[in-house]
N, C-alpha and C positions, 0 to 999 in steps of 0.2 A: 462592404462592411469592413471593419477593422479587425486585424488578426495578428498574432505573433508568428512570423514566418521565418523559416530557415532554409537556405538553399544548399548548404554543404555541411558536412560533419565538422564539429569543433567545439569551441567554448561558447559560453553564454553571450559573448560579444557578437556572435553571428545572428542572434535573435533580433529581429527587427519588427517594429509595429508598422504594418502596411495596410493599404486599402486593396482588397481583393474581392472577387465575385462571391456572392452568397452561394453556398452549396445547394444542390438540388437533390432531395431525397429519392432513393430508389424505391422499388415496390415494397421492400421489406424494411424500410428505414423511416425514421421520424426526424423532421427538422426541428431543432430546439433553439429557441432564443435563450442564449446562455446568460445567466445571472451571476454564476460563480463557478470556478473551476479549481479542483485540488491539484497540488503539486506533489508528485511522488517520485521515487527513484527511477521509474521507467522513463520519465521525461528526460532525465539526465542521460540514460542509456541511449535513447533515441537521438538526443542532441549530439552526443559524442561518437555514436556508432561503436561503442564499447560495451561488452567485450567484442573483439573483432569477429569471433565465431558467429555472433548474432546477426552479422550482416548477410549471412547465407539465407536468412529469412526474407521473403518478399515484403513482409511488413516493415522491415528496417531499411533495406536497400544496400547494395554492394558498394557503390562508389559515392552515392549521395542519398539523402533521405528520400524514401519512397513517398512519404507524406510530408508536405511542407509546413503544415501548421502543427504546433506542439499541443500537448495536453490530452488527457483521457477522462479523468474524473470530471463530472459535470452535474449541474443542477440548473433547471430553468423551466421555461414555459413552452409547450408544444405550439409550433407555428404552422406545421403542415404534416400530413400523415400519408405514407405510401399506401398503395391500393391493397396490398396483402397484409397490412398491419391491422390487428384487431384489439379492441379493448382500450384504445387510446384515441382521444379527440383533441382538436385544436383548443387551446386554452388550459389544458391539464398541466399541473405542476409535477415535474418528474425529476428523478435523479438516476445516475448510472454512468454508463460509459459512452462517450461520444468521441469520434475521431477528429482531433483538432479542436479541443474545447477552449484553448486560449484564443477565443474569438467571440464576436458578437452573435454568430450563429454557427451551429455545427450539426452534423447528422449522426445518428446512432441507430443501431439495429433495434427493432422493436422488442426483441427478446433480451436486450441488455439495458433496458430502462424499466423503471417501476414508479408508482406514485410516490411523490416526496413525502417523508414523514411530516405530518401536520404540526408536530411539536418543534420542528427544527426550522431555522432560517435557511435561506438558499446557501449561505456560506457554510453553515454546519452540515447541510446535506451533501454539499460538494466534497466535504472532507471524508465522507463515508465509503464510497464504492470500492476502490482498489485496496486501500489499506484495511478497511473493515472486513472485506471478503477474504483477504489474505490471512488475517488473524483467525477468522471463522474456519477456514479450510485447514489451517495449520493445527488448530486445536482438535479438529476432527480426526487427525492422524492417530490420536491416542484417546480422545474423549475423556480427559481428566475430570474427576468428580470428587465428592466429599471424602475427606481423609487423605487425599493425595497431595503431594508436594510438587508445585510447579515453579520452575525458574524461567523468567523471561529476560533474555539478554538483549540489550537495546530497548529497554522497557519504556524509555521516555520518548521514543520516536513515534511515527504515525502508526505502524503496525503494532508496536509494543504497547501503546496506551490502550488500544482496543483489546489486545490479548490479555492484558492484566484484568480489565473489566470483565471480559467474557469468562476467564478462568475463575474469578471470584464469583460471578453469577452462577457458575456450575458447581460451586461449593468447595473448590480446591483452596489450599493455602498457598498464596502466591508470594514469591520473592522476586523483586525487580532489580536488574543490574542497570545502573545509570551513573551519570556524573554527579558531582556534589550539589549542583543547583536544582536537581529534580526530585530530591527525597520527599519533600512535603507534597508535591504534586502526585507522586505515585501512591503515597499513603492515602491521599484524598480519593484516589480511584479504587482503594480497597486492598492494596498490597499490605501483607502482614509484616514484611521485612524488606529491607533495601540493602543492596551491596554497592558500595561506592567503588567503581573499578579503578579509580585513581589511588585507592588506599589498600585494596585487597583483591585477591583472585577468588574465583568461584569455588575453588577447592580448599580455601583456607579454613572453612568452617567444617565441623564434623556432621555435615548434613548431606544426604544424598537425595536426589530428586527423581520422582517418578516420570516427569515429563520436562523437557527443556525445549523452549522455543529460542533458537539462535537467529536473531534478526540483525546481528552485527557482522558475522561472517569472518571473524579474525582470530578464532581460537583453534588450536590443533585438536584433532580428533582424540588424541590420547588424553588431553585435559578434560574434554567433554565426557569421556568415558569414566574418568575418576569422579566426576560430579554426579554421575547417573547411578541409579539402583541397578542391580544385576539384570533386571528385565525391563528397564526403563526405555523411553523413546526420546529421540531428538528430532525435531523438525527444523529444517534449514529454510530460511527466507532470505533471499538476496545473497549477494557475494561481492559487496562493494570493494573489498580489499584483496580480491583474488587474482589481480593482475590484468593487463590489457587484452590478452588473447582469449583466455577461457573464463575469466571473471569469477572464479570460484567453482566452476563446473567440475574441475578436476577433483576438488575436495568432495563434492557430491558423489562422484563416481567411486572414489575410494571408500566413502562411507557406505554406499550401497553394497559394495563387495564385502566390506567388513561385517555388515548385517547378516550375511549368509553364514558366518563362522562364529559369531558370538551370540549371547542371549539378548543383547541390547539391539534396538532397532533405530536405524537412521534413515530419514526420508526428506528429500527436497520437496518444496511446495511451490507450485506455480498457480497464481491466482487466475481464476476464470470468472469474469463478471457475467453472471446470468441472472435472469429475473427471479427465479426461486430464492437464490441467496440474497438478492436485494430486498425481497419481501421479508425474509428472515431478519435482516438488519433493520428494516422499517419497524417490524414488530418489537424488536429489542429496544430500539431508540424510543418508541412511543411508550414503552413500559418503563423507561428510565433505567434499563439494565445497562445500557451503554450511552455515553455522552461524548460527542466529538471534542477533542482537545485541540484548539487552534492557537498556534504560536503567534502568527502574524498574518494580516491580510494586506494584499498589495493591489493597487489598481492595475488594469490590463497593461498600460504602458510601462509599468515597472516589473513585468513578468521576468525579464532577465535578472533583475536583482533578487527575485524570489528563488530562481534556480541557483544563483551564486550562493545564497544563504543555505540552501539545501546541500550544496556540494561542499562548502567550506566550514559550515557551522554544525551545530547539533540542535536542530529545532526540537522544541518540546511539543510534541504532537504534530499537527499538520500545518503546512503553509497553504494559503488559499488566495486565488486571484478573484477579485471582484470586478465584474464586467458591467 
C-alpha cells in the first residue's frame, strides 16, 4: 500500500510517499480502508518531535519517530475486524482515530472509531475527530450556556471553528478572534462579534468573558485575566508558540498554580478520542449543530504540502488528505 512515511524527526521535507506493507489489525483493532485523513497540529508535533519533552512518551519516540506513518484523523470503510471488537463489521463506514492515517490502510482501536455521520462526506468526517473532540472537551471545562459570554482565540482554526459552533449551539454569545480574512466565515458559523487580532487586543473592549478558549497559545496570563470575569474560566488548547523544549507546558503549569490563588480558573485540555465523544459529534453533525469547515483538500502524494500549509499559514478550518 502507499503511505506517507517518516524515518527521522524534522521538517515536512522528510515526509515521503512510499510503498509499505499493509498493517494487520490486533484483536482489539479494526483495519480501515482510508478514504480521507485530517491534518491537525499533532501531525506537526510528531513530525518535528517538538516540544522535546514529548519525546519521553513512547508514542513519540526519543531519537526517531516510534510510528513511521503520519496522521491520526481518519474516515473510511472497515476492511477487517479483530476478534475482540464488537459492533463493527466489514463494509461499515467509520470515522475516528487511526494510527498512521496518511495511508491507503490504517488500524484503529475499536473504541476509537464510530459510525460515520451519514450526512457528511468522508472528507468532512475526517475533519471531525481530533479537532471536534478537543473543542467539545474544552467547552466541557466550563459548560457555557445562555446569557454567558464566550471568547474563542484562534477561532478560524480547526478547533476554533468547532468551538464557535458548539458554544452558539449551547446558547452562549460568542466572540471570535481571527485575522481579517475570516470575519465573514465566523459570523456564518454564528459568532455574534469578531475581534481582528491585527487591529486590536482582546482587552481593548469594555467586555469581560465568562469563558475563554485559548487555541492560539501566545498571550500572557496577565492579559487573559484582564479579559476574564472575576470567576471566569480559561481552557488552553495547544501551545504552538511556547518554545521547542516545553511547548507551552510551562504556561499551563503557571496557570494551574495561579488557579489555586485567584477566583478565576485555568485548565489545559488534552483531547482523548473515544467512541462516546465521537458518537456525540455524530449526533451534532447530523442535527446540523456543527459543520466541518474545510480550508483545502490535498491528494495523498501532496500530504507534505498540507503539513507545510498548516505550519506556515493560517488555515481557515481544517486541511484534509483525500486518499
